[in-house]
N, C-alpha and C positions, 0 to 999 in steps of 0.2 A: 373919517370914513363917510363916504356918500352912499346913502341908501337908495337903492334903485326901486322905483315905483313902476309897476306894470299895469297895463290896461287889461280888460277882459280878453280882448283879441290876442294880446301877447301871452297871457297866461295859458290860453287854449293852445297856442302854438308850442309853448314851452313844455306843457304837459302832454302834448300830442292828443288833444281832445277836440271834439266839435265845440264851437262857441256856445251852442245851446246847452251842452252838457256842463261846461264850465259855469255858465250862468245859473243853471239849476243847482249845482253843488254849492255855489256861493250863496244863493238865495236860501238854501236849506241850512246854511251855517256849517257845511262840511268842508268848505275851503276858507282859509283865513283871509278875509278881505274886508273892505269898508267902502262905503259909498261917499262920493264927493259930487254934490249937485246932481244926484240921481244916477251917476255912473260908477260902476265898480272899479276899485283900484286895489292893488295887492303889493305888499312889500316882498321883494324877492327873498330876503332873509327868512320871513315868516313861511313862505312856501317851501323853502329848503328844510326848515325845521319840521314842517308838516309831513314832508316826504320821508324824512328820517324816522319820525314817529310811526308813520304808516308801515314802514319796512319792518319795524320791531313787533308789530301786532299781527 
């Protein structure tokens, strides 16, 4: 299984958010992401789990 890694821009589009909002949520630890060389990256599987968890709360 190949894990898909998304950029901040791709995550913003995927979640239908402004890039600024996605950046703020990631910086605050509210979006499951990690930094590579100063740039945010996100595993699509982690985002889907985060969405499912958010739907239950």
